[in-house]
C-alpha positions in Angstrom: 7.3 8.6 33.6 7.0 5.6 35.8 5.0 2.5 35.0 2.7 0.8 37.3 2.9 -3.0 37.4 0.4 -5.3 39.0 1.3 -8.5 40.7 -1.1 -11.4 40.6 -1.0 -14.8 41.9 -1.0 -17.6 39.0 -2.2 -21.0 39.7 -0.8 -23.8 37.6 -2.4 -27.2 37.7 -2.3 -30.2 35.5 -5.5 -31.6 34.3 -6.5 -35.2 33.5 -5.5 -34.9 29.8 -1.9 -33.8 30.6 -2.5 -30.1 30.0 -1.2 -27.4 32.3 -3.9 -24.9 33.1 -2.7 -21.5 34.3 -5.4 -19.3 35.9 -5.4 -15.9 37.7 -7.9 -15.8 40.5 -7.9 -12.0 40.6 -9.0 -11.9 36.9 -11.9 -14.3 36.4 -12.0 -15.8 33.1 -8.1 -15.4 32.6 -6.7 -18.8 32.1 -4.7 -20.6 29.4 -3.8 -24.2 28.7 -0.5 -25.6 27.5 1.4 -28.8 27.3 5.1 -28.9 28.5 7.6 -28.7 25.5 9.0 -32.0 26.5 5.5 -33.5 26.1 5.0 -32.0 22.8 8.5 -32.7 21.5 8.0 -36.5 22.1 4.7 -36.6 20.2 5.8 -34.4 17.4 9.0 -36.1 17.0 7.1 -39.4 16.7 4.7 -38.0 14.3 7.4 -36.5 12.0 9.3 -39.7 12.1 6.2 -41.6 10.9 5.6 -39.1 8.2 9.3 -39.4 7.0 9.1 -43.1 7.1 6.1 -43.0 4.8 8.0 -40.6 2.4 6.4 -37.4 3.4 8.8 -34.5 3.6 8.0 -32.4 6.7 8.8 -28.6 6.4 8.5 -26.3 9.4 7.1 -22.8 8.7 6.9 -20.6 11.7 6.9 -16.9 12.9 9.5 -17.7 15.5 13.2 -16.3 15.1 15.5 -18.3 13.0 17.6 -19.7 16.0 14.5 -20.9 17.9 13.1 -22.5 14.7 16.3 -24.4 14.0 16.7 -25.5 17.6 13.1 -26.9 17.6 13.6 -28.5 14.1 16.6 -30.2 15.3 15.0 -31.6 18.3 12.0 -33.0 16.6 14.0 -34.4 13.5 13.4 -32.0 10.8 16.7 -31.5 8.9 17.7 -29.4 6.0 18.5 -25.7 5.2 16.8 -22.9 6.9 15.5 -19.6 5.5 13.9 -16.4 6.9 11.0 -14.4 5.6 13.5 -11.5 4.9 15.6 -13.8 2.8 12.4 -15.1 0.9 11.7 -11.4 0.1 15.0 -11.1 -1.5 14.5 -14.1 -3.8 12.8 -13.8 -7.0 12.6 -17.5 -7.7 12.1 -19.9 -4.9 11.4 -23.0 -7.1 15.3 -23.6 -7.4 16.0 -24.4 -3.7 12.5 -25.1 -2.2 13.2 -28.8 -2.1 16.5 -28.3 -0.1 14.9 -25.9 2.6 13.2 -27.6 5.6 12.7 -24.6 8.0 11.2 -21.2 7.3 11.4 -18.6 10.1 9.9 -15.3 10.6 7.4 -15.7 7.8 4.3 -14.0 7.0 1.0 -15.2 5.4 2.4 -14.0 2.0 5.6 -15.9 2.5 3.6 -19.1 3.2 1.8 -18.6 -0.3 5.1 -18.2 -2.0 6.4 -21.4 -0.4 3.3 -23.4 -1.4 3.5 -22.0 -4.9 7.1 -23.2 -5.2 6.4 -26.6 -3.9 3.4 -27.1 -6.1 5.6 -26.1 -9.0 7.5 -29.2 -8.3 4.2 -31.2 -8.2 4.3 -31.6 -4.5 1.0 -32.3 -2.7 0.9 -29.6 0.3 -0.9 -29.8 3.5 -0.6 -27.4 6.4 -1.4 -27.8 10.0 -1.1 -25.2 12.8 -2.9 -22.1 14.2 
């Protein structure tokens, strides 16, 4: 069985706020906005440094693959051990090592709850941002 692929022209423009807007003229209403990774990294790295200087431990919890998560964490200044969702599933007690882990990759919403509970066990105040 052969698959039919459509080719569309994509227009990418930068708006006044620095966002790149991609649109597909052949598909009205089909567009997306994004900042370049380098734009994000400089702002994120600065924000993380400010948090760390204020004594806040920044932890990255993501659905990305481990290698991707570690590379991004390194670039934005998040250091420490990394753990995957699969490894979280194998642990019965996260409270022992939660203070040493800075990157959690390939996690589910249930993993996030497990991480939060382990951090709260150590009396950490937990705040999350993201999508």
